[in-house]
C-alpha positions as CSV (number, residue, x, y, z in Angstrom):
1,M,85.3,83.6,119.4
2,S,86.2,85.9,116.8
3,V,88.3,86.5,113.8
4,K,89.3,89.9,112.2
5,V,90.3,90.5,108.7
6,V,92.8,93.0,108.0
7,F,93.3,94.2,104.6
8,E,96.7,96.3,103.1
9,F,96.0,98.2,99.5
10,T,99.0,99.1,97.8
11,H,98.6,101.4,94.3
12,T,101.3,99.8,91.8
13,E,102.0,99.9,88.4
14,D,100.4,97.3,87.6
15,G,97.0,98.1,89.5
16,I,95.8,97.3,93.4
17,D,97.5,95.0,95.3
18,V,95.3,93.6,97.8
19,K,97.0,91.7,101.0
20,H,94.8,90.2,103.6
21,E,95.4,88.8,107.0
22,V,93.1,86.9,109.0
23,V,93.3,87.1,112.6
24,D,92.1,84.9,115.5
25,G,90.5,86.5,118.3
26,G,92.5,84.3,120.7
27,K,89.7,81.9,121.1
28,G,89.6,80.6,118.0
29,G,87.0,80.9,115.1
30,C,84.4,78.6,114.1
31,V,83.8,77.7,110.8
32,C,80.7,80.0,110.4
33,E,83.3,83.0,111.0
34,V,86.1,82.2,108.9
35,A,83.6,81.2,106.0
36,I,82.4,84.9,106.1
37,A,85.9,86.0,106.6
38,T,86.5,84.3,103.3
39,V,83.3,85.5,101.8
40,A,84.7,89.3,102.7
41,I,88.0,88.7,101.5
42,N,86.7,87.6,97.9
43,E,84.5,90.3,97.9
44,V,87.0,92.9,98.8
45,R,89.2,91.7,95.9
46,N,86.9,91.8,93.4
47,G,85.7,95.4,94.4
48,V,89.3,96.3,94.4
49,A,89.7,94.4,90.7
50,A,86.8,96.6,89.8
51,V,88.2,99.7,90.5
52,S,91.4,98.9,89.4
53,Q,89.9,98.3,85.7
54,V,88.0,101.5,86.0
55,V,91.1,103.4,86.9
56,K,93.1,101.9,84.1
57,G,90.1,102.7,81.9
58,D,90.6,106.6,82.7
59,P,94.2,107.6,81.1
60,A,93.7,111.1,82.8
61,F,92.7,109.6,86.3
62,Y,95.5,106.9,86.0
63,G,98.3,109.4,84.6
64,Y,97.4,111.6,87.4
65,A,97.1,108.8,90.0
66,R,100.9,107.5,88.8
67,T,102.6,110.7,89.3
68,S,101.1,112.3,92.4
69,G,102.9,111.8,95.2
70,V,100.6,109.7,97.3
71,H,101.1,106.7,95.5
């Protein structure tokens, strides 16, 4: 049994959008695996929120990130 967590990150004008999907490994996930996946999702979302706050707090970086071709 196993589960996999897939994340998609998109930088928007409002910050960094995080989408996630928990993918079953094909034989079902046990409660422990789903619990660990849930904790991982929360930790990633908290980390992204912290990074987003730092980026928004630095006008030079935020302006660069918004105008560069990679976003």
